[in-house]
C-alpha positions in Angstrom: -24.6 13.0 9.1 -24.4 9.4 8.2 -24.8 10.3 4.5 -22.0 12.8 4.7 -19.8 10.2 6.4 -20.5 7.6 3.8 -20.0 10.2 1.0 -16.6 11.2 2.3 -15.6 7.6 2.9 -16.7 6.6 -0.6 -14.6 9.4 -2.1 -11.6 8.4 0.0 -11.9 4.7 -0.9 -12.2 5.6 -4.6 -9.1 7.9 -4.4 -7.0 5.4 -2.4 -8.0 2.4 -4.5 -7.3 4.4 -7.7 -3.9 5.4 -6.4 -3.1 1.9 -5.4 -4.2 0.5 -8.8 -2.1 3.1 -10.6 0.9 2.3 -8.4 0.7 -1.4 -8.9 0.2 -1.0 -12.7 3.2 1.4 -12.7 5.3 -1.1 -10.7 4.4 -3.9 -13.0 5.2 -1.9 -16.1 8.5 -0.8 -14.5 9.4 -4.4 -13.6 8.6 -5.6 -17.2 10.3 -2.6 -18.9 13.4 -2.4 -16.7 13.6 -6.0 -15.6 16.1 -7.2 -18.2 18.3 -4.1 -17.9 18.2 -4.4 -14.1 19.1 -8.1 -14.2 21.9 -7.4 -16.6 23.3 -4.7 -14.3 23.0 -6.7 -11.2 24.2 -10.0 -12.6 27.6 -9.2 -11.3 26.2 -9.3 -7.8 24.5 -12.6 -8.5 21.0 -13.5 -9.6 19.6 -13.9 -6.1 21.0 -10.6 -4.8 19.8 -8.8 -7.9 16.3 -10.3 -7.6 16.3 -9.5 -3.9 17.2 -5.9 -4.7 14.3 -5.8 -7.1 11.9 -7.1 -4.4 13.2 -4.5 -2.0 12.4 -1.8 -4.5 8.9 -3.1 -4.8 8.5 -3.3 -1.0 9.7 0.3 -0.5 7.4 1.4 -3.3 4.4 -0.4 -1.6 5.3 1.3 1.6 5.4 4.7 -0.1 1.9 4.0 -1.6 0.5 3.1 1.8 2.1 6.1 3.4 0.5 8.4 0.8 -2.9 6.8 1.4 -2.5 7.2 5.2 -1.6 10.9 4.8 -4.6 11.4 2.5 -6.9 10.1 5.3 -5.1 12.3 7.8 -5.8 15.4 5.6 -9.4 14.3 5.3 -9.7 14.2 9.1 -8.3 17.7 9.3 -10.5 18.9 6.4 -13.7 17.8 8.0 -12.6 19.3 11.3 -12.6 16.1 13.2 -8.9 16.2 14.2 -7.0 19.4 14.6 -3.3 18.6 14.7 -1.4 17.0 11.8 0.6 14.7 14.1 -2.6 13.4 15.7 -4.3 13.0 12.4 -1.3 11.0 10.9 -1.0 8.9 14.1 -4.8 8.1 14.1 -4.8 7.4 10.4 -1.8 5.1 10.6 -3.2 3.1 13.5 -6.6 2.9 11.8 -5.3 2.1 8.3 -3.2 -0.8 9.7 -6.1 -2.0 11.9 -4.0 -1.7 15.0 -6.5 0.8 16.5 -4.7 1.7 19.8 -7.8 3.5 21.0 -6.0 6.4 22.6 -7.3 8.8 19.9 -10.9 8.3 18.9 -13.3 10.0 16.5 -16.5 11.6 17.7 -19.8 9.9 17.0 -20.2 12.4 14.2 -17.3 11.0 12.1 -16.7 7.5 13.4 -17.9 5.8 10.2 -15.1 7.4 8.3 -12.7 5.7 10.7 -14.3 2.4 10.1 -14.2 2.9 6.4 -10.5 3.7 6.6 -9.9 0.5 8.6 -11.6 -1.6 6.0 -9.9 0.2 3.2 -6.5 -0.2 4.8 -7.0 -3.9 5.3 -8.0 -4.4 1.7 -5.1 -2.3 0.3 -2.5 -4.0 2.5 -4.0 -7.4 1.4 -3.8 -6.3 -2.2 -0.1 -5.4 -1.7 0.5 -8.7 0.0 -1.0 -10.6 -3.0 1.1 -8.5 -5.4 4.3 -9.3 -3.5 3.5 -13.0 -3.2 2.8 -13.1 -6.9 6.1 -11.4 -7.6 8.0 -13.7 -5.4 6.4 -16.8 -7.0 7.4 -15.5 -10.4 11.0 -15.0 -9.2 11.0 -18.6 -7.8 9.6 -20.0 -11.1 12.2 -18.0 -13.1 15.0 -19.4 -10.8 13.7 -23.0 -11.2 13.5 -22.6 -15.0 17.1 -21.4 -15.1 18.3 -24.2 -12.9 16.3 -26.7 -15.0 14.1 -28.0 -12.3 10.4 -27.7 -11.4 9.6 -26.0 -8.2 
């Protein structure tokens, strides 16, 4: 059973990492492609407000990526027959992915390694999103400093 656990976990990690990678590449491309147009359109609101709106779009996009990944794990728990209700599967997946782990819903001995893998996976994906957001914020600050003629 351990082999099956690890096989399902490996597939889930590969799928969620691929989705996350594609999402971040897509967001980066969108920011580069639409950045100038977006700044031009929002310049009437002020540079800071426009950049803040851009960061909000990224944050909501990252939230959507994580939500998709959580739902995929929920479907995996249903598929392998470990959990039997969608609400319970999504609840368990969310608490596991975010490493909260309330403990009121637990997996059987048979599938607990899949839960551990989701927890590690979620931690890494959330960390990756954090690094992406910090990098984006740093670029915005550097851009502001360049415009204002100061080094930050």
